[in-house]
GUTOR-410160 format. One record per residue (C-alpha): residue in three letters; x, y, z. Coordinates in nm, 4 decimals, m for minus. Layout:
N
NODE, ALA, X, Y, Z
...
end
This chain:
439
NODE, UNK, 3.0049, 1.1001, 0.9753
NODE, UNK, 3.1664, 0.8499, 0.7387
NODE, UNK, 2.9520, 0.6281, 0.5245
NODE, UNK, 2.9714, 0.2547, 0.5816
NODE, UNK, 3.1479, 0.2146, 0.2497
NODE, UNK, 3.4200, 0.4518, 0.3723
NODE, UNK, 3.4484, 0.2698, 0.7022
NODE, UNK, 3.4631, m0.0669, 0.5299
NODE, UNK, 3.7585, 0.0449, 0.3183
NODE, UNK, 3.9423, 0.2088, 0.6056
NODE, UNK, 4.2216, 0.0124, 0.7683
NODE, UNK, 4.2299, 0.2242, 1.0834
NODE, UNK, 3.9904, 0.4393, 1.2846
NODE, UNK, 4.0506, 0.7384, 1.5031
NODE, UNK, 3.9571, 0.7182, 1.8703
NODE, UNK, 3.9836, 0.9401, 2.1708
NODE, UNK, 4.3206, 0.8496, 2.3240
NODE, UNK, 4.1583, 0.8496, 2.6661
NODE, UNK, 3.9168, 0.5789, 2.5559
NODE, UNK, 3.9363, 0.2395, 2.7199
NODE, UNK, 3.9395, 0.0875, 2.3715
NODE, UNK, 4.2135, 0.3067, 2.2259
NODE, UNK, 4.4495, 0.0063, 2.2100
NODE, UNK, 4.2204, m0.1531, 1.9501
NODE, UNK, 4.2549, 0.1319, 1.7012
NODE, UNK, 4.5321, m0.0506, 1.5160
NODE, UNK, 4.2891, m0.3180, 1.4047
NODE, UNK, 4.0497, m0.2908, 1.1145
NODE, UNK, 3.6898, m0.3438, 1.2251
NODE, UNK, 3.6619, m0.5808, 0.9292
NODE, UNK, 3.9230, m0.8075, 1.0864
NODE, UNK, 3.7305, m0.8117, 1.4120
NODE, UNK, 3.4127, m0.8912, 1.2169
NODE, UNK, 3.5945, m1.1763, 1.0390
NODE, UNK, 3.7086, m1.3194, 1.3734
NODE, UNK, 3.3528, m1.3040, 1.5087
NODE, UNK, 3.2267, m1.4657, 1.1888
NODE, UNK, 3.4819, m1.7470, 1.2351
NODE, UNK, 3.3658, m1.7941, 1.5954
NODE, UNK, 3.0068, m1.8143, 1.4730
NODE, UNK, 3.1085, m2.0856, 1.2271
NODE, UNK, 3.2858, m2.2810, 1.4996
NODE, UNK, 2.9806, m2.2426, 1.7223
NODE, UNK, 2.7575, m2.3693, 1.4404
NODE, UNK, 2.9692, m2.6775, 1.3824
NODE, UNK, 2.9824, m2.7562, 1.7561
NODE, UNK, 2.6218, m2.6719, 1.8459
NODE, UNK, 2.5346, m3.0375, 1.9032
NODE, UNK, 2.7958, m3.0571, 2.1797
NODE, UNK, 2.6087, m2.7949, 2.3798
NODE, UNK, 2.3042, m3.0230, 2.3772
NODE, UNK, 2.5216, m3.3050, 2.5155
NODE, UNK, 2.6556, m3.0739, 2.7867
NODE, UNK, 2.3009, m2.9695, 2.8759
NODE, UNK, 2.2273, m3.3285, 2.9844
NODE, UNK, 2.5521, m3.3527, 3.1806
NODE, UNK, 2.5027, m3.0222, 3.3629
NODE, UNK, 2.1274, m2.9878, 3.4300
NODE, UNK, 2.1853, m2.6827, 3.6513
NODE, UNK, 2.2799, m2.4836, 3.3413
NODE, UNK, 2.0675, m2.6797, 3.0948
NODE, UNK, 1.8616, m2.3765, 2.9922
NODE, UNK, 2.1598, m2.1703, 2.8789
NODE, UNK, 2.3309, m2.4703, 2.7178
NODE, UNK, 2.0141, m2.5595, 2.5261
NODE, UNK, 2.0008, m2.2000, 2.4033
NODE, UNK, 2.3629, m2.2160, 2.2864
NODE, UNK, 2.2867, m2.5501, 2.1203
NODE, UNK, 2.0101, m2.4024, 1.9053
NODE, UNK, 2.1679, m2.3646, 1.5601
NODE, UNK, 1.9041, m2.1070, 1.4680
NODE, UNK, 2.0262, m1.8796, 1.7486
NODE, UNK, 2.3975, m1.8930, 1.6636
NODE, UNK, 2.4381, m1.6278, 1.3945
NODE, UNK, 2.1879, m1.3914, 1.5509
NODE, UNK, 2.3728, m1.4198, 1.8816
NODE, UNK, 2.7153, m1.3500, 1.7283
NODE, UNK, 2.5682, m1.0667, 1.5200
NODE, UNK, 2.4700, m0.9026, 1.8492
NODE, UNK, 2.8287, m0.9510, 1.9707
NODE, UNK, 2.9525, m0.7751, 1.6565
NODE, UNK, 2.7150, m0.4829, 1.7104
NODE, UNK, 2.8300, m0.4497, 2.0724
NODE, UNK, 3.1937, m0.4341, 1.9547
NODE, UNK, 3.1036, m0.1767, 1.6923
NODE, UNK, 2.9190, 0.0329, 1.9492
NODE, UNK, 3.2244, 0.0520, 2.1755
NODE, UNK, 3.4773, 0.0956, 1.8944
NODE, UNK, 3.2922, 0.3246, 1.6555
NODE, UNK, 3.0049, 0.4644, 1.8539
NODE, UNK, 2.6358, 0.3850, 1.8777
NODE, UNK, 2.5400, 0.5922, 1.5735
NODE, UNK, 2.7805, 0.4058, 1.3464
NODE, UNK, 2.6636, 0.0689, 1.4779
NODE, UNK, 2.2998, 0.1606, 1.4172
NODE, UNK, 2.3851, 0.2966, 1.0714
NODE, UNK, 2.5450, m0.0352, 0.9796
NODE, UNK, 2.2540, m0.2459, 1.1062
NODE, UNK, 2.0057, m0.0280, 0.9192
NODE, UNK, 2.2142, m0.0402, 0.6002
NODE, UNK, 2.1642, m0.4166, 0.5665
NODE, UNK, 1.8900, m0.5672, 0.3486
NODE, UNK, 1.6570, m0.7927, 0.5510
NODE, UNK, 1.4040, m0.8783, 0.2826
NODE, UNK, 1.5199, m1.2403, 0.2537
NODE, UNK, 1.4970, m1.3243, 0.6276
NODE, UNK, 1.1494, m1.1720, 0.6483
NODE, UNK, 1.0402, m1.3457, 0.3281
NODE, UNK, 1.1646, m1.6850, 0.4492
NODE, UNK, 0.9750, m1.6368, 0.7774
NODE, UNK, 0.6518, m1.5464, 0.5985
NODE, UNK, 0.6717, m1.8138, 0.3285
NODE, UNK, 0.7661, m2.0778, 0.5853
NODE, UNK, 0.4616, m2.0065, 0.8037
NODE, UNK, 0.2183, m1.9989, 0.5111
NODE, UNK, 0.3606, m2.3074, 0.3370
NODE, UNK, 0.3438, m2.5059, 0.6625
NODE, UNK, m0.0200, m2.4184, 0.7265
NODE, UNK, m0.2457, m2.7205, 0.7551
NODE, UNK, m0.4633, m2.6586, 0.4439
NODE, UNK, m0.1582, m2.6341, 0.2139
NODE, UNK, 0.0269, m2.9207, 0.3770
NODE, UNK, m0.2820, m3.1405, 0.3633
NODE, UNK, m0.3359, m3.0569, m0.0033
NODE, UNK, 0.0243, m3.1450, m0.0870
NODE, UNK, 0.0017, m3.4668, 0.1147
NODE, UNK, m0.3128, m3.5754, m0.0691
NODE, UNK, m0.1531, m3.5030, m0.4032
NODE, UNK, 0.1646, m3.6952, m0.3207
NODE, UNK, m0.0292, m3.9848, m0.1700
NODE, UNK, m0.2347, m4.0017, m0.4877
NODE, UNK, 0.0814, m4.0160, m0.6989
NODE, UNK, 0.2336, m4.2828, m0.4730
NODE, UNK, m0.0583, m4.5131, m0.5536
NODE, UNK, 0.0482, m4.5144, m0.9190
NODE, UNK, 0.3958, m4.6481, m0.8453
NODE, UNK, 0.4931, m5.0171, m0.8645
NODE, UNK, 0.7142, m4.9697, m0.5569
NODE, UNK, 0.6011, m4.9726, m0.1944
NODE, UNK, 0.3885, m4.6830, m0.0803
NODE, UNK, 0.6402, m4.5575, 0.1782
NODE, UNK, 0.9395, m4.5728, m0.0571
NODE, UNK, 0.7489, m4.3875, m0.3270
NODE, UNK, 0.6377, m4.1202, m0.0824
NODE, UNK, 0.9955, m4.0665, 0.0316
NODE, UNK, 1.1089, m4.0384, m0.3312
NODE, UNK, 0.8352, m3.7861, m0.4070
NODE, UNK, 0.9297, m3.5806, m0.1020
NODE, UNK, 1.2972, m3.5793, m0.1987
NODE, UNK, 1.2529, m3.5280, m0.5738
NODE, UNK, 0.9224, m3.3722, m0.6797
NODE, UNK, 0.8830, m3.1271, m0.3904
NODE, UNK, 1.2354, m2.9790, m0.4330
NODE, UNK, 1.1693, m2.9351, m0.8062
NODE, UNK, 0.8382, m2.7731, m0.7148
NODE, UNK, 1.0543, m2.5109, m0.5470
NODE, UNK, 1.1150, m2.3620, m0.8922
NODE, UNK, 0.7549, m2.2433, m0.8805
NODE, UNK, 0.6805, m2.1782, m0.5133
NODE, UNK, 1.0395, m2.0792, m0.4106
NODE, UNK, 1.2957, m2.2919, m0.2325
NODE, UNK, 1.2018, m2.1959, 0.1271
NODE, UNK, 0.8429, m2.3065, 0.0658
NODE, UNK, 0.9606, m2.6315, m0.0942
NODE, UNK, 1.1943, m2.7000, 0.1979
NODE, UNK, 0.9145, m2.6448, 0.4489
NODE, UNK, 0.6695, m2.8711, 0.2673
NODE, UNK, 0.9273, m3.1444, 0.2050
NODE, UNK, 1.0477, m3.1421, 0.5665
NODE, UNK, 0.6974, m3.1685, 0.7103
NODE, UNK, 0.6015, m3.4404, 0.4613
NODE, UNK, 0.9163, m3.6470, 0.5219
NODE, UNK, 0.9335, m3.6070, 0.9002
NODE, UNK, 0.6934, m3.8928, 0.9905
NODE, UNK, 0.8343, m4.1167, 0.7157
NODE, UNK, 1.2116, m4.0902, 0.7534
NODE, UNK, 1.3041, m3.8976, 1.0668
NODE, UNK, 1.1693, m4.1554, 1.3100
NODE, UNK, 1.3387, m4.3810, 1.5706
NODE, UNK, 1.3529, m4.6999, 1.3633
NODE, UNK, 1.5506, m4.5390, 1.0811
NODE, UNK, 1.9292, m4.5568, 1.1451
NODE, UNK, 2.0946, m4.2247, 1.2188
NODE, UNK, 2.3331, m4.2432, 0.9221
NODE, UNK, 2.0399, m4.2894, 0.6835
NODE, UNK, 1.8644, m3.9888, 0.8329
NODE, UNK, 2.1704, m3.7774, 0.7624
NODE, UNK, 2.1878, m3.9198, 0.4105
NODE, UNK, 1.8237, m3.8199, 0.3555
NODE, UNK, 1.8818, m3.4763, 0.5087
NODE, UNK, 2.1858, m3.4209, 0.2873
NODE, UNK, 1.9903, m3.5177, m0.0238
NODE, UNK, 1.7026, m3.2916, 0.0793
NODE, UNK, 1.9317, m2.9922, 0.1305
NODE, UNK, 2.1228, m3.0473, m0.1949
NODE, UNK, 1.8080, m3.1151, m0.3987
NODE, UNK, 1.6339, m2.8036, m0.2681
NODE, UNK, 1.9460, m2.5966, m0.3410
NODE, UNK, 1.9606, m2.7072, m0.7058
NODE, UNK, 1.5897, m2.7816, m0.7539
NODE, UNK, 1.4930, m2.4157, m0.7792
NODE, UNK, 1.6961, m2.3582, m1.0949
NODE, UNK, 1.4203, m2.4313, m1.3448
NODE, UNK, 1.3207, m2.0649, m1.3115
NODE, UNK, 1.5129, m1.7445, m1.2463
NODE, UNK, 1.3323, m1.6288, m0.9318
NODE, UNK, 1.3194, m1.9220, m0.6895
NODE, UNK, 1.6792, m1.9982, m0.5881
NODE, UNK, 1.8332, m1.7172, m0.3745
NODE, UNK, 2.1813, m1.7390, m0.5374
NODE, UNK, 2.0242, m1.7099, m0.8836
NODE, UNK, 1.7973, m1.4301, m0.7727
NODE, UNK, 2.1000, m1.2232, m0.6723
NODE, UNK, 2.2399, m1.2185, m1.0270
NODE, UNK, 1.9402, m1.2723, m1.2574
NODE, UNK, 1.8654, m0.9055, m1.3223
NODE, UNK, 2.2288, m0.7938, m1.3399
NODE, UNK, 2.3314, m1.0662, m1.5833
NODE, UNK, 1.9975, m1.0794, m1.7713
NODE, UNK, 1.9306, m1.4443, m1.6905
NODE, UNK, 1.5648, m1.5303, m1.7525
NODE, UNK, 1.3815, m1.8580, m1.6849
NODE, UNK, 1.4449, m1.9862, m2.0380
NODE, UNK, 1.8186, m1.9378, m1.9864
NODE, UNK, 1.8041, m2.1100, m1.6468
NODE, UNK, 1.6216, m2.4106, m1.7884
NODE, UNK, 1.8669, m2.4417, m2.0761
NODE, UNK, 2.1872, m2.3973, m1.8745
NODE, UNK, 2.0969, m2.5295, m1.5283
NODE, UNK, 1.7454, m2.6677, m1.5021
NODE, UNK, 1.7703, m2.9954, m1.6921
NODE, UNK, 2.1009, m3.0844, m1.5261
NODE, UNK, 1.9563, m3.0061, m1.1839
NODE, UNK, 1.6466, m3.2182, m1.2551
NODE, UNK, 1.8611, m3.5206, m1.3447
NODE, UNK, 2.0748, m3.4769, m1.0311
NODE, UNK, 1.7657, m3.4383, m0.8112
NODE, UNK, 1.6092, m3.7565, m0.9487
NODE, UNK, 1.9323, m3.9559, m0.9167
NODE, UNK, 1.9961, m3.8373, m0.5613
NODE, UNK, 1.6404, m3.9080, m0.4495
NODE, UNK, 1.6376, m4.2510, m0.6139
NODE, UNK, 1.9610, m4.3684, m0.4515
NODE, UNK, 1.8747, m4.2587, m0.0977
NODE, UNK, 1.5168, m4.3881, m0.1301
NODE, UNK, 1.6564, m4.7297, m0.2224
NODE, UNK, 1.8763, m4.7390, 0.0883
NODE, UNK, 1.5902, m4.6149, 0.3052
NODE, UNK, 1.3372, m4.8652, 0.1694
NODE, UNK, 1.4225, m5.1469, 0.4117
NODE, UNK, 1.3971, m4.9184, 0.7132
NODE, UNK, 1.0694, m4.7533, 0.6233
NODE, UNK, 0.8633, m5.0265, 0.4572
NODE, UNK, 0.8032, m5.1968, 0.7925
NODE, UNK, 0.6756, m4.8788, 0.9462
NODE, UNK, 0.3391, m4.9569, 1.1078
NODE, UNK, 0.0553, m4.7892, 0.9264
NODE, UNK, m0.1375, m4.5366, 1.1273
NODE, UNK, m0.4990, m4.4618, 1.0654
NODE, UNK, m0.5320, m4.1070, 0.9438
NODE, UNK, m0.7380, m3.8999, 1.1856
NODE, UNK, m1.0575, m3.7620, 1.0462
NODE, UNK, m1.0066, m3.3894, 1.0345
NODE, UNK, m1.1910, m3.1076, 0.8705
NODE, UNK, m1.0624, m3.0303, 0.5237
NODE, UNK, m1.1994, m2.7965, 0.2605
NODE, UNK, m1.0537, m2.7457, m0.0845
NODE, UNK, m1.1834, m2.3878, m0.0835
NODE, UNK, m0.9780, m2.3036, 0.2256
NODE, UNK, m0.6719, m2.4728, 0.0725
NODE, UNK, m0.7207, m2.2753, m0.2490
NODE, UNK, m0.7321, m1.9479, m0.0546
NODE, UNK, m0.4148, m2.0458, 0.1325
NODE, UNK, m0.2488, m2.1183, m0.2019
NODE, UNK, m0.3621, m1.7767, m0.3193
NODE, UNK, m0.1906, m1.6189, m0.0195
NODE, UNK, 0.1231, m1.8223, m0.0943
NODE, UNK, 0.1209, m1.7216, m0.4616
NODE, UNK, 0.0790, m1.3504, m0.3937
NODE, UNK, 0.3625, m1.3558, m0.1391
NODE, UNK, 0.5867, m1.5217, m0.4013
NODE, UNK, 0.4865, m1.2618, m0.6627
NODE, UNK, 0.5745, m0.9750, m0.4273
NODE, UNK, 0.8847, m1.1443, m0.2824
NODE, UNK, 1.0953, m0.8317, m0.3493
NODE, UNK, 0.8486, m0.5970, m0.1808
NODE, UNK, 0.8519, m0.6660, 0.1950
NODE, UNK, 0.5899, m0.4056, 0.2839
NODE, UNK, 0.3410, m0.5649, 0.0447
NODE, UNK, 0.4076, m0.9310, 0.1205
NODE, UNK, 0.4078, m0.8663, 0.4959
NODE, UNK, 0.0719, m0.6904, 0.4626
NODE, UNK, m0.0539, m1.0014, 0.2787
NODE, UNK, 0.0841, m1.2098, 0.5643
NODE, UNK, m0.1135, m1.0074, 0.8169
NODE, UNK, m0.4299, m1.0746, 0.6148
NODE, UNK, m0.3344, m1.4420, 0.6132
NODE, UNK, m0.3109, m1.4434, 0.9931
NODE, UNK, m0.6549, m1.2879, 1.0133
NODE, UNK, m0.7960, m1.5474, 0.7740
NODE, UNK, m0.6552, m1.8362, 0.9770
NODE, UNK, m0.8284, m1.6963, 1.2845
NODE, UNK, m1.1564, m1.6616, 1.0984
NODE, UNK, m1.1440, m2.0282, 0.9880
NODE, UNK, m0.9571, m2.1798, 1.2794
NODE, UNK, m1.1521, m2.5086, 1.2537
NODE, UNK, m0.9492, m2.5889, 0.9416
NODE, UNK, m0.6164, m2.4855, 1.0925
NODE, UNK, m0.3443, m2.6287, 1.3129
NODE, UNK, m0.1064, m2.4098, 1.5172
NODE, UNK, 0.1111, m2.2010, 1.2864
NODE, UNK, 0.4886, m2.2499, 1.3132
NODE, UNK, 0.5492, m1.8891, 1.4159
NODE, UNK, 0.8225, m1.9733, 1.6671
NODE, UNK, 1.0122, m2.1896, 1.4192
NODE, UNK, 0.9761, m1.9283, 1.1475
NODE, UNK, 1.0997, m1.6491, 1.3733
NODE, UNK, 1.4045, m1.8538, 1.4759
NODE, UNK, 1.4936, m1.9125, 1.1124
NODE, UNK, 1.4440, m1.5435, 1.0357
NODE, UNK, 1.6710, m1.4546, 1.3290
NODE, UNK, 1.9350, m1.6947, 1.1986
NODE, UNK, 1.9270, m1.5475, 0.8481
NODE, UNK, 1.9275, m1.1901, 0.9773
NODE, UNK, 2.2409, m1.2779, 1.1732
NODE, UNK, 2.4032, m1.4023, 0.8526
NODE, UNK, 2.3083, m1.0750, 0.6819
NODE, UNK, 2.4685, m0.8686, 0.9593
NODE, UNK, 2.7851, m1.0789, 0.9917
NODE, UNK, 2.8172, m1.1533, 0.6213
NODE, UNK, 2.7942, m0.7873, 0.5293
NODE, UNK, 3.1466, m0.7312, 0.6617
NODE, UNK, 3.3142, m1.0285, 0.4916
NODE, UNK, 3.3326, m0.8763, 0.1451
NODE, UNK, 3.6914, m0.7599, 0.1957
NODE, UNK, 3.8299, m1.1148, 0.1918
NODE, UNK, 3.5629, m1.2953, m0.0130
NODE, UNK, 3.5567, m1.0683, m0.3180
NODE, UNK, 3.9319, m1.0962, m0.3979
NODE, UNK, 3.9055, m1.4756, m0.3840
NODE, UNK, 3.6073, m1.4796, m0.6198
NODE, UNK, 3.7570, m1.2304, m0.8652
NODE, UNK, 4.1019, m1.3923, m0.8870
NODE, UNK, 3.9995, m1.7500, m0.9635
NODE, UNK, 3.9892, m1.9031, m1.3124
NODE, UNK, 3.6447, m2.0385, m1.4189
NODE, UNK, 3.7039, m2.4051, m1.3276
NODE, UNK, 3.8787, m2.3088, m1.0047
NODE, UNK, 3.5932, m2.0683, m0.9388
NODE, UNK, 3.3458, m2.3580, m0.9554
NODE, UNK, 3.5303, m2.5612, m0.6920
NODE, UNK, 3.6122, m2.2520, m0.4879
NODE, UNK, 3.2484, m2.1421, m0.4836
NODE, UNK, 3.1382, m2.4889, m0.3751
NODE, UNK, 3.3820, m2.4838, m0.0845
NODE, UNK, 3.3143, m2.1226, 0.0146
NODE, UNK, 2.9396, m2.1832, 0.0086
NODE, UNK, 2.9835, m2.4339, 0.2917
NODE, UNK, 3.1058, m2.1558, 0.5220
NODE, UNK, 2.9055, m1.8652, 0.3831
NODE, UNK, 2.5609, m1.8122, 0.2382
NODE, UNK, 2.5517, m1.9012, m0.1335
NODE, UNK, 2.3342, m1.5996, m0.2160
NODE, UNK, 2.5929, m1.3679, m0.0565
NODE, UNK, 2.8625, m1.5355, m0.2651
NODE, UNK, 2.6852, m1.4864, m0.5966
NODE, UNK, 2.5966, m1.1301, m0.4988
NODE, UNK, 2.9667, m1.0563, m0.4618
NODE, UNK, 3.0187, m1.2130, m0.8044
NODE, UNK, 2.7601, m0.9791, m0.9551
NODE, UNK, 2.9761, m0.6847, m0.8456
NODE, UNK, 3.2707, m0.8035, m1.0582
NODE, UNK, 3.2409, m0.6134, m1.3858
NODE, UNK, 3.4845, m0.8174, m1.5963
NODE, UNK, 3.3640, m1.1667, m1.5030
NODE, UNK, 3.3360, m1.3838, m1.8160
NODE, UNK, 3.0213, m1.5732, m1.9133
NODE, UNK, 3.1953, m1.8982, m1.8237
NODE, UNK, 3.2991, m1.7513, m1.4916
NODE, UNK, 2.9412, m1.6432, m1.4197
NODE, UNK, 2.8128, m1.9920, m1.4909
NODE, UNK, 3.0823, m2.1578, m1.2793
NODE, UNK, 3.0276, m1.9235, m0.9858
NODE, UNK, 2.6525, m1.9854, m0.9702
NODE, UNK, 2.6883, m2.3577, m1.0401
NODE, UNK, 2.9368, m2.3929, m0.7554
NODE, UNK, 2.7208, m2.1911, m0.5177
NODE, UNK, 2.4160, m2.4036, m0.5994
NODE, UNK, 2.6098, m2.7295, m0.5737
NODE, UNK, 2.7527, m2.6529, m0.2299
NODE, UNK, 2.4181, m2.5368, m0.0927
NODE, UNK, 2.3530, m2.8571, 0.0995
NODE, UNK, 2.6857, m2.9108, 0.2735
NODE, UNK, 2.6044, m2.7090, 0.5867
NODE, UNK, 2.3046, m2.5490, 0.7518
NODE, UNK, 2.4280, m2.1993, 0.6661
NODE, UNK, 2.5071, m2.2724, 0.3001
NODE, UNK, 2.1583, m2.2011, 0.1638
NODE, UNK, 1.8805, m1.9827, 0.3027
NODE, UNK, 1.6144, m2.2597, 0.3216
NODE, UNK, 1.8429, m2.5006, 0.5126
NODE, UNK, 1.7759, m2.3511, 0.8576
NODE, UNK, 1.4039, m2.4023, 0.7957
NODE, UNK, 1.4562, m2.7704, 0.7203
NODE, UNK, 1.6897, m2.8113, 1.0168
NODE, UNK, 1.4405, m2.6504, 1.2533
NODE, UNK, 1.1565, m2.8759, 1.1408
NODE, UNK, 1.3583, m3.2009, 1.1355
NODE, UNK, 1.6109, m3.1738, 1.4192
NODE, UNK, 1.3801, m3.3508, 1.6663
NODE, UNK, 1.4208, m3.6659, 1.4595
NODE, UNK, 1.7897, m3.6893, 1.5540
NODE, UNK, 1.9606, m3.7845, 1.8777
NODE, UNK, 1.9871, m3.5010, 2.1299
NODE, UNK, 1.7301, m3.3162, 1.9139
NODE, UNK, 2.0217, m3.1597, 1.7299
NODE, UNK, 2.1904, m3.1936, 1.3917
NODE, UNK, 2.5617, m3.2704, 1.3767
NODE, UNK, 2.7436, m3.0435, 1.1309
NODE, UNK, 2.9987, m3.3133, 1.0438
NODE, UNK, 2.7348, m3.5834, 0.9907
NODE, UNK, 2.5323, m3.3464, 0.7709
NODE, UNK, 2.8426, m3.2677, 0.5650
NODE, UNK, 2.9163, m3.6377, 0.5141
NODE, UNK, 2.5526, m3.7096, 0.4288
NODE, UNK, 2.5432, m3.4249, 0.1759
NODE, UNK, 2.8756, m3.5103, 0.0130
NODE, UNK, 2.7547, m3.7874, m0.2274
NODE, UNK, 2.4581, m3.5862, m0.3683
NODE, UNK, 2.6862, m3.2825, m0.3895
NODE, UNK, 2.9363, m3.4790, m0.6016
NODE, UNK, 2.6507, m3.5951, m0.8245
NODE, UNK, 2.5393, m3.2354, m0.8776
NODE, UNK, 2.8978, m3.1261, m0.9427
NODE, UNK, 2.9425, m3.3820, m1.2184
NODE, UNK, 2.6227, m3.2777, m1.3939
NODE, UNK, 2.6847, m2.9035, m1.3639
NODE, UNK, 3.0337, m2.9524, m1.5106
NODE, UNK, 2.8879, m3.1099, m1.8264
end
């Protein structure tokens, strides 16, 4: 049996001439995978339309709602790819390919998302941010929005970007993603959140997925990241958050204050939850260990359920399914992505990486870059800078984005996020980040 590397390089496969699918043997399976990947992209960008159709055709609303779930798209088309591979190459080859993929990141994002969104951690973060907002000369709501869009994304350099995205989304949801805020401002806030989380994890070498893919290979430590990326990212994050908070201020300062319900809260329980979160981050590259820690976490939440709210297991699983679909589909796109990355000059590589990130996962893009042996130091910087910069343009551009989209989509019309509106909302903060990273 051929290895998957051999199959990936082959331009033609041998089939039994009596097979129903013999006529397909002239096509490279990679081409078929690229077509399916393109269909998945089109489906992603049109997912909101399925939600509209669900209201027009209630008889088929269930299926249309399913097709309108962005989190389902890539997992669904990954299954289509595996079905094609099963018929064309055989079940063994299809299973070999699926099992050859690395699923640590989808599982990690699921685990970190559930833990970070637990009530004790979220309540602790809320209290800390509310305390900081009281020190500001600006209105309480505007300051809280700024903190959620600036400080929490930068906090991602310590607790990882998926955790920062989860905390920021849950903190901002009742402040910004509410009926009285105009839709275009919601998309502006969402774009800033996605961009700021994508670049906000660059103060260290382990928090941003695209950096993580190259840090060991290129010997980039946290000191290097702070010197080359971190300070520029921090300035861009603060500028982006400040501008959008200013435009949001008129819409949110009249928000009626709600009395906070008196709920049980214990700093000891929050500390233990933080301990779970920290240990999962430490063992982020060891799925067996961090998933075992997660199982202990689930047991602990049951033991102290009076201090808990329902865990976001469904949301986390959907995001994990989405990212696993990207892993399966993206694994067969190397044949056309790698030549593009390797042939571009450094400056062109920066702009090319920014654009390609919008239609691929930025971590996959930098991983391909790490395979290029003769890439210059300037080229390495430009590749990663472009991948980070473009990480907010679409839901699929950065691993934490699906988590934010899942938690915030109910704040938009049709309970769905428009790909075009997100792109337009993310464009200004993306340009800001581009300017700073080109310094």
